[in-house]
BAVEXPA-148675 format. One record per residue: residue in one letter; x, y, z of N, C-alpha, C in turn. Coordinates in steps of 0.05 Angstrom, whole numbers, plus 5000, padded with zeros to 4 digits. Each point is the difference from the previous one (the first is absolute). Layout:
// residues N
aXYZXYZXYZ...
This chain:
// residues 623
x980460471301500649905027498850195021x498749905020498750175020501950045024x499550225014501550065025498350195017x501150065024498750195019497249905007x499649745004497449905007499350065029x497650105005499150065027497149935003x499249945024497249945006498850225018x497650094992498750225015497249925007x498950145020497249965007498250214986x497649924993498050194989499250205022x499350244991498650195017497549865011x499450065025497749865013497450034985x499650244988497550044985499949824975x502449954988500149834976499249725008x501149905022499449725008497049975004x498750195013497249985005498450014974x500850194982498750024975500249754983x502449885000500449754985498149785010x499949985026498349795012497050044992x499150255002497250064994499449964971x501950074982499549964971499749704993x501849845011499949724994497449885009x498950105023497649885011497450144992x500250254991497650154994499450014970x502049984983499650044971500049754984x499549785013500249744987498249984976x497650115002498149974978500550204977x501950185004500650204979502949974991x501049755000502849964997501250124974x498550004978501250084975500850294999x499150165020500850284999503050045004x501449795010502950035004501450074974x499149884978501350044974499550294991x497650095003499450284993501950195016x500349955026501750175016502950004991x501149764995502849984992500550114972x498149974982500350134974499850305002x498350105018499850295005502750115010x501349855019502650095009502050004978x500049804983501849994977499550234981x497550064995499350234983501050265012x499750045026501150245013503050024997x501449775003502950004997500850084972x498549914980500650084972499450294995x497850105012499450294999502350175011x501049925023502150155014502650004984x500649774987502449994984499750204976x497849994987499650184977500250295007x498950075024500150285009502950085007x501449835015502750075008501950004976x499449844980501749994976499850264984x498050175005499850254986502550175006x500949995025502450155008502649854996x499849735000502449844999499449754983x500450024973499349784983501849765003x502250035015501849775005498649795018x497850085013498649815017498749784983x499550054974498849804983502049774994x502650065004502149794997500049864974x498850124979500049884974498349754998x498249965020498449755002497250034988x499450234988497550034986497850115019x497550014989497850115014499149825023x498650115020499149845023498049794992x500049785014498149784996499549865027x497949844999499349835023499849714989x501349815013499949734991499149815022x498349814992499049795018500949734990x500849835018500749724992499349815022x499249764993499149805019501749754997x500249855022501349744999498249815016x498249864986498149825015501449795016x502349894991501349795014501250115027x501250234999501150125024497950155017x497750054987497950155014500750295005x501150134980500850285003498750174979x499650255007499150224982501950235003x501150114978501950225001498850244986x500150235014499150264989502550174998x500950064976502550154996499550254984x501650215006499950254984502850104996x500450174981502650144996499650305006x498650055022499650285009502350115016x499450175019502150155014501549825019x498849795010501449825018500650125028x501349855017500650095028502849925007x501250175016502649925012499549875027x502149925014499749845025498450165021x500750255003498650175020497050024994x499450044975497250034992498549745003x501349784995498749745003499249965030x501950055018499449975028497850195009x500150254991497950205008497349934988x499949934974497449964987498849735006x501649805005498849735005500149925029x500950175018500149925028498350185018x499150234990498550185016497650114985x498250125014497850154988500450295008x501150164982500750285006497650174992x497849985015497650154992498750105026x499350264999498850125024497449875008x499549975026497549895009499949705000x502349864996500049714999498949885025x500950105023499149885026497050035003x498950244992497150045003498649814981x501049964976498849814981499949725012x502349915010500149735010498249965025x499850225015498349985024497049964992x499350094976497349984991499349724989x502049834996499549734990498749835022x498149844992498249875020500449705003x501249874980500149715000497749884984x498050164992497949914983501050004971x500049774987501449974974498950204979x497350014998498950174980500650305005x499650095025500550285006503050074997x501749815009502950064998500950014971x498849844983500750004972499450284988x497750125008499350264991502050215010x500749985026501950195011502849984987x500949754996502649964987499950124972x497749974987499750124973500350305001x499150135021500450295003503050065003x501449835014502850055005501749964975x499349824983501649944977502049795007x499649754991501649785009502849994987x500250094975502550014986501649745000x502650035005501849774998499249775019x499150075024499449795020497849814991x498450074980498049824990501249744989x502650004994501349764990499649775019x499950065026499849785020497249895003x498150114985497449874999500149734987x501849974980500249754985502749865003x502050145011502649885001500949955029x501449785004501149955027502950095001x501150084977502750115000500250194976x501250235004500250204978502950084998x501050014976502750114994499850244983x501750205005500150244984502950044991x500450034974502650064988499850284987x501850185007499750274990502750144997x500150184981502450184998499050274990x500950215014499150274992501350084973x498450124983501150094974502350205004x502149964986502350185001502149915019x499549805017502049905019501449754988x502349945010501749784989498649735004x500849814982498849745001500449855026x502350075014500549865025498550125023x498250194995498350125021497249895000x499649774988497449875001499349915028x497449965005499149935027498149754998x500349825019498249775003498650025027x497450005000498350015025498349755000x499749885024498449765002498749985027x497549905000498549975026497849804996x499249885023497649845000497750155013x500450265005497850175010499249955029x501749865015499249935027501550165022x501450214992501350175021502750094992x501449864982502750084993500449994970x502150144990500849994973503050014998x501149894979502950024996500550174975x502350145001500850174977502949974996x500949984974502849984994500550134973x502550084996500950124975500949794981x499450034974500849814980500450134973x501149854981500450094972497449984985x499250224987497550004984500450184976x500049894976500450154975497650174994x497649895003497550134992499250215021x499450244990498950205018497149925007x498950125020497249955007499749785021x497649895002499349825022498649754990x500649775012498549754995499049905027x497449945002498849895024499349714994x501249825015499549714996498349895022x497649904993498149905020500249705000x500749885024499949715004497349945011x498249904983497149995006499449785020x498050065017499049805018498749774985x499849785012498949764987497150064990x498550165016497250054992499850244980x502350104991500050234982501549934974x500349744995501649924976498550084974x497550085002498550094976501450244987x501550155016501250244990502749944987x500749754998502349924984499149894973x497550044994498849914975499950254982x501349994976500250244984497350094990x498149824995497350084991498650165022x500349915025498750155022501350285003x502650014997501350265003499250194977x499949894975499250174978497250125004x498149835011497350095004499950225021x501649975021500050215021501150264989x502149994984501250244988498050144983x498649854983498050124982497750125016x499349885023497850105016500750255015x502350005012500750225019502050204990x501749934980502350174994500350074971x497849974984500250064972500850294995x499250185018500450294996502950095006x501649825012502850095007501450094975x501450235002501150134976502649884990x501049805014502549874991499249714992x501549894980499349734991500549805022x497949835005500349785019500349754983x502249865003500649794981500449735015x499449794985500549725010501349854977x501649805006501249844979497849874984x500449984973498049884983499749705006x502149885010499849725008501849955024x499749795013501449955025503049994996x500949934976502949984995501250274994x498450214996501250264991501850125021x499349965026501750105022500450304997x502550095004500650284997501450064973x498849894979501250014974499850274986x500250004974499950244985497250135001x500050264992497550155002497749874984x500749884977497949884983498749765012x501149895021498849765013498150075022x499550265005498250095021497450104987x497949945013497350094991499050225019x499050224988498950225016497149945007x499350015025497349925009498050235002x501050245002498250235005500250194976x498150205000500050194978502350205002x501150035024502450175005499550284990x497650105002499350284993498850135024x500950245006498950155023497050024997x498449905019497149984997498850284996x501150205014498850274998500450134972x501849894984500550104974498149884979x498649795008498149884981497450145000x498449964979497450134998498149875020x498350175012498149905020498249784988x499350034975498249814987501249724999x502749995001501449744997500649875027x499250125022500749905027497549915014x500049755009497749905015500150085029x497749985013499950075029501949825016x500249744992501849825014502950094997x500750104977502850104996500550255017x498050185001500350235018500349925029x498449815009500249915028502749865005x500949844982502649865003502250215002x499950204984502050215001499950155027x497650045010499750135026501449835021x499549745000501249835021503150004997x500950004975502950024996501150265011x498650224996500950265008499950045030x497949905012499550065029500649775019x500549764989500449765016497649955018x497750084990497549955014498749744993x498649875018498649754994497350054988x498850235007497350064991500050164974x497849994986499650164976499750295008x500750184981499550295004497050054997x499050215014497250074997499450114973x501850174989499650124974502750114990x500150084975502450114989499350194977x502050164993499750194978502649994983x499749954975502349994981499650224980x501950184999499750244984502550094986x499850084975502350104985499550284991x501750185008499750294993502150074980x499250134978501850094980499950304997x502050114986500250294997502550105014x499850255010502350135013500849845025x498049905014500549865025499349704995x502049854992499649734992500749805022x498149835007500649795020497849794998x500749765011498149795003499849935029x497649965010499649925028498249765002x500649835020498249785007499850005030x497750075010499650055029497949795011x500649905024498349805012499150105028x497549935007499050045027499949725014x501749955020500049745013497449955016x499649755007497749935016500749985030x502650015007500849985028502350185005x499950135023502150195007502649855008x502350104993502549885010500350065029x501649835014500250045029501450265008x501550124982501550245007498750254988x497449994994498650234987500350255016x500049985027500050245016502950075009x502049864990502750085005500850204979x500050265007500450204980502749984987x502049875013502649974988500349754983x497949844998500149754984500250074971x501249814985500250044971497350014987x499750174980497450024986500650124972x498050014984500350134974499849804977x500350114976499749844976502749904990x499949794984502449894988500550174975x502350134999500550204978501949884979x499150034975501649934977500350254982x502450034988500550214981501049874974x498650054978500849874975500249705003x498149895016499749725006502349885016x501650185011502249925018499150045029x500249805017499350035028501850215014x498850185015501550215014499949965030x497649985011499849965029497449865008x500049875023497749855009497850175013x500850205015498150155016500250304994x499050074976500150294992497650135012x500350115024497850115015499150274990x501650134982499350274990497650014982x499049774990497950004980497249995012x499849965026497450005013500350125028x497950155010500250115027499949785021x500850085024500349815022497449855007x497750144997497549885008499149784980x501449984977499449794981502349795000x501449985023502349825001499449714997x497449935002499249724997499949914971x500150184981499849934972502649864991x499649784985502349864988499950044970x502449994987499950034971502750074988x499850064974502350054984499650264985x502150174998500050234983502449994981x499550024975502150004980500050274985x501950175006500150274990502550044982x499849964974502350004983501450264997x498750235007501350264996501650095024x500049845022501750075023502949914993x502050145012502849914995500549735013x501749844986500549735010501549995027x501550225005501550015025498450145023x497449994997498350145020500449895028x500050175020500349925028497550105015x499849905025497750095017500150315003x502350115003500250295004499250154975x500849904977499350124974497049984995x498949775007497149964997498550215015x500950065024498650195018499750274987x502050094984500050274988499450004970x499349774989499649984971497250094993x499850204983497350114993498149794989x500849844980498149794990499049815021x501749945020499149825022497750125015x500050265005497850125014497449984984x500350034973497649984983499049724999x501849804999499249725000498749945027x501150105022498949955026497150105002x499550244990497350115001498149834983x500949914977498349844982499449735013x502149875011499649745012498250015025x500350225015498350035024497050014991x499450164980497350014990499049734989x501849864987499349744990499349805022x501650005022499449825022497350085012x499450255004497550095011497749924982x500450014974497949904981499649705003x502249855003499849715005498349945024x500550155022498649955024497050084998x499550224985497350084995498449784985x501449884980498749784986499749765018x502049945016499949775018497750045020x499450255007497850055020497349914989x499849964974497549904989499549715006x502049865010499749725009500150005030x497749985014499950035029501849805014x500149754992501549805014503050064997x500950054976502950064996500850255014x498350214999500850255013500049975031x498249835010500149955029502649875008x501049814983502649885005502250214999x499950174980502050214997500050195025x497650085007499750205022501049885027x499449755004500949875025503049995002x501449984978502949984999501450274998x498950184985501550254993498550265006x497649985012498450245004501450205018x501349915021501450195018502350144986x501349874982502250124985498950214980x497849934986498950184981499150265013x499049995025499250245014502350215002x502549905001502250185002500150204977x498949914977500050184976498450255003x498050005018498450245004501850235009x501949955017501850215009502450044982x500949784987502550014985499750094971x497549974989499650064971497650184996x500350265005497750184997498950014972x501749964979499150014972497949784994x500249785014498149774995498249955024x499750205017498549955025497149914995x498750134981497249934995499749724989x501949924983499949734989500649795021x501850065018500649825022497649985019x498850235006497750005018497849834990x499649994974497949844988500549705005x502549935005500749725004499949915030x499650195018500049945028497549855008x500349835020497749855010500150005031x497650025012499850015029497549855010x500149905025497449925012498450255007x497549965005498250235007497849905018x498450185009497749935017497949844984x500150014974498249844983501149734993x502649974999501349754993502749995014x500249845021502550005016502149804991x499649874976502049834989502550174993x502449905005502450164992500050064970x500650244993500250074972497449984985x497750065014497449954987499050234984x500750255008498650234989502050194987x499450084975501650214987498850275005x501550214995498950275003497750054981x500249894976497850034980497549865010x500349765011497649865011498850165023x501750125017499050165022498350234990x501050144979498650234990497449924986x500049764988497549914987497849955021x500849925024498149945021499450245018x501450224996499750235018497250105001x499250105024497350115003499650244983x497650054993499450234983500950265013x501450164985501050255012502649985015x501049755005502549965015502350094982x501650195010502250114985502749945012x500149805018502549935013500349705001x502549915002500649725004501049975029x498649865016500749985028501649745005x502050035017501649775008500750015029x500749775011500849985028502649845002x502050115014502649875004499949845026x501049755000500149845024502349804997x500849885023502249815000499249734987x497549935002499149754989497050024993x499049804985497350024990497949985023x500549845020498149985022499750275015x502350135005499950265013498550204983x500449994974498650194982497049955000x499249744998497249934998498450095024x501349995024498650075025500650285010x501250164983500650275009497550175004x499950155022497650175005499750224979x502250064986499850214979498149934978x499449744997498349914978497050035006x499350065025497249985008498250194984x500950244997498350194985499849934971x502249884989500049934972498049774995x500049815019498049784997497250105002x499650195018497350125004499150134974x501850134986499350154976500349834975x501049755003500349834976502250084982x502250105011502350094984502349805003x501049914978502349805000502650145008x501649865015502650105008502149794993x502250094988502249824994501649955025x500949755005501449935024502949954993x501850195007502849994992501749895023x501049764996501549875022502949934991x500850074976502649934991502250175013x502449905000502150135015500950274988x499450044974500850264988497550174994x497749925009497550144992499950295010x500950055025499950285009501950174985x502449894994501950154983498850054973x498749804989498950014973497950224997x498150015019497850194997501050295005x502450045011501150275001500550114972x500449824980500550094973497549974982x498149845009497549964984497850165013x499950264994498050175013497350004985x500049914975497449984985500249804978x497749914991499949814977497550064984x500350034974497850084983498550255010x501650195010498850245010498749995027x500049765013498749965026502250005021x499750165020502050025022499849765018x502449905008500149785019500150115028x498249905017499750115027500349785021x501650055020500449815022497650025019x498649785004497650005017500650055029x502649985008500750035028501750255005x499850194981501750245003498350254996x500550205016498650264997497049975006x498650224995497150005004498749944973x498249815000498749914976497950214992x500150094974498050194992497449854993x500049745002497549854996498449995026x501150125021498650005027497750194999x497549895000497650174998499350125028x501749955020499650115026502150215007x501450104979502250185005499250255017x497950134992499250245015499049935028x498649785001499049915026502349935019x502049874988502449925016501450245011x500250214984501450245009498550135024x497450004998498450115022500449835025x500049734996500349835023502850045013x502050044983502750045011500150255017x498550214992500050245016498449985026x497849854998498150005022500249775019x501149774991500049765017502450015019x499550005026502250025019501849755000x499049774990501749765000502450044982x499750144978502350054982502250145014x499250205016502050165015501449835021x498549835014501249835020501949804988x499249874978501849814986502550144990x499750244989502350154990502050065023x498950085022501750065023501449755011x498649775000501249765010502049874982x499550014973501749864981501750194984x500150255008501450204984502849944992x501549865016502849934994500249784979x497949854997500249764983498650044973x498350194996498650044975500150294992x499750044973500150284990497550155009x497749864999497550125009497949785004x497950075014497749825002497650144987x498649864983497850124986497849804995x497550094998497849814993500449914971x498849774994500349884974497449944987x500149994973497749914985500649744986x502549905004500849764984499549745015x499250015025499649765016497049945003x499349755000497249915004499849825024x501849805002499949815022502250035020x502250124993502450025017499950265016x501250005024500050245016502050214992x502349924988502150194994501849894978x501450184987502149914981502150224998x502349934990502250184997500250094970x500450264996500150114973502650164997x501549934979502550144994499450264986x501750205004499850254985500849954971x499250184982500549974972503049954993x501750135015502949994993501649825019x498649855017501449835019500949744987x502349895010500949744991498249785012x499449804983498549785010501849795013x498849795013501649805014502049854981x499149944975501749854982502550164993x499650264994502350174993501850045024x498950025023501650045024501849755004x498849764997501649765004502249974979x499350074975502049994978502450185006x499450255009502150195006501749915024x498649905021501549905023501849764993x498949824983501649774992502550084984x499750234986502350104984501850185016x499450035026501750185017499650294995x497750084988499550284994498550135023x500450265005498550145021497150014993x498349965020497150004996498850235017x498750194987498950225014497749925019x499850145023497949955019497350074988x498049855006497350074990497949905020x497850145001497849925017497449994984x498549785002497549994986497850155015x497950054987497650105013498349775010x498750035022498149805010497250094994x498649854983497350074994498149815016x498050125012498349845018497150014991x498749785003497249964993498350075024x499050255001498650095024497349865005x499049864980497549855004500549725010x502549925003500649735009499549985030x498949775010499449975028502550045018x502349924991502450045015500750295005x499550174980500550295003497950125017x497549904998497950115017500649935029x501149765006500849935027502350175010x501850054981502450165007499250285010x497950114987499150275008499150015029x499149785011498849995027502149945021x502549954992502149945020501050265012x499850045025500850245013502849985012x500849775010502649975013502250034979x501950195005502150064980501749754994x500749845020501749774995498649794983x497449955007498449814984499750104972x499550264997499750114973502649974983x502250065013502649984986500649714991x499349815018500449724994498349914976x497550095000498249934978500950134974x500950255002500950154976502449864988x501949925018502449874990499349734987x498149865011499149754989498750044973x498550224997498750064974502150054979x502250145007502250054981501549744994x500549835020501349744995498449834981x497350005004498349844982500250104971x500150264997500250124973502749924987x502250005017502649924990500049714991x498849835016500049714994498449954974x497850154996498449974976501550084975x502150165003501750084978502349804996x500149805017502249814997502650095014x499750215017502450115014499949925029x502449995013500149965028500150265015x498750015023500350245017502950045008x500850245006502850055007500849865026x498149965018500549865025498149765002x500649774987498149775001499549905028x502050025018499649915027497950165015x500150274995497950175013497349944988x499949944974497449934988498949755012x501749805004499249755013498950045028x501450185015499150055028497250135000x499650204982497450134998497949804993x500549834981498149804991499349815023x502149915015499549825023498250135021x500550265005498350145020497150014991x499750074974497250024990498649735001x501549794993498849735000499349925029x501850085019499549935028497550155010x499850254993497750165009497449884989x500149934975497649884987499349745014x502049835006499549755014498750045027x501050215015499050055027497150104998x499350154979497250104998498149784993x501149794986498249794991500149765020
């Protein structure tokens, strides 16, 4: 008998997600069964884990299972399990809200384009709500293992904004999801169709998925149920016995992704450090990749018993995009996150898995198209490893990709390719930092490099300046910022020093701009431009300054040097200006121009605009 019936509204995000799924995923409808079976499998995993400490949770009902049953006449499909189950509070929380960081940002990125939204929803993981792709009404019956039979829960909704929940009597632990199928989805009440979907998408599930042997079997004795899947943990099987399709289906089960993985690595290690790992590289980044607090890590099993979903201790943070399973039989069954952190074998497994992932990526880099996909999704995250993982810095550096003056496509050039093309006798790797590719391509700092035929890497990523602070060399070649310090490639160095001492213009510019620049000096790095700004070797660049300011950190004062091209007509004209006010105005404009070329704003944009207006007006009057 039921009681305590109440009606509640869905969280706003749930209502929107439900609407989008029904309208965006129509052509991929069969994935709902994969999702609901995955949820049932997770519930069975959690029961088995919690029963390690409290075997009374098993309630004498035997090992976990998943059961499917159809009723073609009523148009229903039921997915039931005898896993951990839910109490009333958990039902309301789990089926009425999306308790996941970044949900609003995710939903804001949805466009209304069916194909694109389907991909985005796949990143999010549709889970239970996928039921409404095929059902116009869904009922859930559940009872948490270990609680009294009169604490069962009934949840029901048509997915249009509200749900009802009530307490009822339920003898069976676990959860049953009853789908009342739409008229155009009655195919999923056909047992042959359901069996085919299970074998295609869920054969790898480690618990038996059963259906009645015939329509009359109902919920009869165990012998009347037929097991549809192999019910063996896929990662425990031999690699030779697993097809690519099975690996990809397991990946989709594991990640709730719609797309195939780019690559994977299945490895079994024996000896003192015994473990099995199955690691995947996704083809698309999840929406919360840059939320450092988001859940991440591998699915951990010990002695084939599920322990935790997001065991982040087995891979460093910069590899947080990797999906997979680790089964380590020698860890204690009662292992916790805190124990993992300090467990010696875990550190050794982490080091080994990190190297394995980097080897996977090295192999993937042999396929230009696949690696381009990987780099577009995860390149910025991989760069974090340069600073975070000094032991593997060289291996990570070999995986980096950048645009350059030779090829401006994103992720086009590796450091090895750069060195292969380097000019004879070139012993440095030159790079330029900029806010965006256009600013980098048109930077005056590149002029002398183009003249000499030397390639320069164009670093425009948000962590690039931070990254190169840790990557000072590669393959014995020093990395040099083309816009910092005095270039030793300058074949006019001695001549420039003499000019600096003898040319009165340098002194006048220094006197006029002394408060705004560290020094004014002649340059050998410019060909067409009149001036450029050059940072000192130890000065913070614009990207690092913005990062520190955004983090509320103090930023030290710094002044760049102004290098001037004395052979440029503008500088030659400047030498002939005798009026101090006119000279100061031209000098300030020269500095403003150099700032703008760097992608920076002058400290007083209004003053810059006034100076420019006066110069334009004077020019107009002369013409």
